[in-house]
N, C-alpha and C positions, 0 to 999 in steps of 0.2 A: 623400393619400398613394397612390401607385400600387401595384397588386398585381402580384406576379411569380409566375408558375407554373413550378415546377420538377418534372421527373420524379424518380422515386425514384433513378434512376441519377445524375442531376446533383446531387441533394441529398447522396447518399452520397459522391460525389467531393469536393464542397465540405467536408463534414464531415471526411473523411479528410485533406484538405489542411490544414484548420484545426487539427486535433489534432496532425498531424505538425509543423506550424509551431510550435505551442505547446510541444510536447515538445522540439523542437530549441532554441528560443529560451529556454526556461525549464527546462533540464535539471535544475537543482537541485531543482525541485518534485517531479519524478519520483523522484529519488534520496531525497529526504526522505520521500516517501510509502512507498517500498519499505522504508526503514529503520524507519519507524513500524510497518509491517505485520509485519516480522520481530520487532520488540520485542513487539508484541501477541501474536504466536504463541508466543514464548518465555514470556511471562507466562502465557498460557493453559496451556502445558505444565506450568509450575510449579504452577498452581492444580490441574490434574488430578492431579499427583503428590501434592499435599496432600490431595486428596479420596480418594486410594487408600491413604493411610497415616494413622496417627494424628497425626503431627506432622512438619512440614518445617521445618528450621532456617532462620532468616533468611539465613544464609550460603549455603545451597543455592539459595535463590531468587535472591539477587544473583549467584551464580555462573552460573546459567542466563541471567539477563538480560544479564550482561556477556560471556557466551560467544559472542554473535552476531558472526560475522565479516563485516565490511562491506567 
C-alpha cells in the first residue's frame, strides 16, 4: 500500500468536502440528530424541574417533551 502525505490544509479541505457531501446527501441524518438533541434538552429541563420541586406530574413532563417545535 502506498503512503500519501497531505498538508493540514489539504486534509482540512478533504474533510470539509466529505462532511458537506455527507450532510447534503443524507440530510435526514442531520435532521434526526437535531431532533434527538432537542428532545434530550427538553427531557433534561423536565428532570431539572423535578429536582427543584417535590413533585412533577407526568403530564407536565410529557407536555415539555411534546412541546418541541420541529
